[in-house]
C-alpha positions, -999 to 999 in steps of 0.1 A, spaced: 242 -721 287 211 -743 290 192 -737 322 161 -755 335 137 -747 363 120 -775 382 88 -768 402 77 -799 422 39 -796 428 24 -827 443 -13 -830 450 -13 -845 486 -8 -816 510 -19 -826 545 -25 -792 561 -41 -773 532 -60 -797 508 -50 -791 472 -29 -761 482 -10 -760 449 -41 -754 429 -58 -730 454 -65 -696 439 -42 -667 447 -52 -635 429 -73 -655 405 -47 -681 395 -36 -715 410 -8 -708 435 18 -727 414 11 -704 384 31 -676 400 66 -693 401 60 -704 365 53 -668 355 84 -655 373 106 -681 357 92 -673 323 96 -636 327 132 -640 339 141 -654 304 168 -675 322 154 -709 314 153 -731 283 127 -752 301 104 -748 330 93 -782 343 65 -790 367 68 -824 383 36 -837 398 16 -868 405 -16 -849 396 -31 -849 361 -49 -817 370 -17 -799 380 1 -813 349 -27 -801 326 -27 -766 342 11 -764 340 10 -771 302 -17 -744 299 6 -720 317 35 -728 293 55 -752 313 68 -787 304 57 -815 326 69 -847 341 45 -872 357 59 -882 391 52 -916 407 30 -918 438 61 -933 455 79 -899 450 48 -879 461 45 -887 497 48 -862 525 80 -879 537 97 -877 503 125 -851 503 126 -823 477 162 -834 470 149 -869 460 122 -854 437 147 -830 420 173 -857 416 147 -880 401 136 -853 377 171 -846 366 178 -883 360 146 -886 340 157 -856 318 191 -871 313 176 -904 302 157 -883 276 191 -869 264 183 -834 278 214 -814 285 216 -785 308 242 -765 328 221 -752 357 191 -764 376 169 -740 395 143 -754 419 114 -733 429 87 -742 454 52 -742 439 42 -719 468 68 -692 461 42 -667 449 64 -637 456 94 -647 436 103 -621 411 122 -623 378 148 -599 391 155 -621 421 160 -651 398 184 -630 377 203 -619 408 207 -654 421 219 -666 387 245 -639 385 257 -649 420 260 -685 410 279 -677 378 302 -650 394 312 -672 424 312 -704 404 289 -718 431 272 -751 429 243 -742 451 225 -710 461 195 -706 483 174 -675 489 163 -666 524 145 -637 540 142 -623 575 109 -624 593 100 -594 614 87 -619 640 91 -656 647 72 -676 620 58 -700 645 
């Protein structure tokens, strides 16, 4: 099985400027999902999609492949689905073959390799086409 992980990390956050490269325990925030994906050993490729040269250069430094995303696909009204779909289509044009696509938010700093493995086993066991991880908040997140 060939599996890929896509991490869409655009540069234009409105609420927290440059949030994807803000330091979290000494590393840019998007480093942590890359690390979890690598440690899980589930993926043939980990791809960071971004409109930012700085993010793309850091992603390469952290061992991820990169895809330069257009500004058109980097606006705050662009859906994640559109970005993932575009990335998959770009990979197919490059004759990349894969069986599973995992999408991780660049801000998912608490993702653990064992969580990724558990999710993968669920998707394989149930022959699912889609799995999403959720958690309960002890209080309303608002």
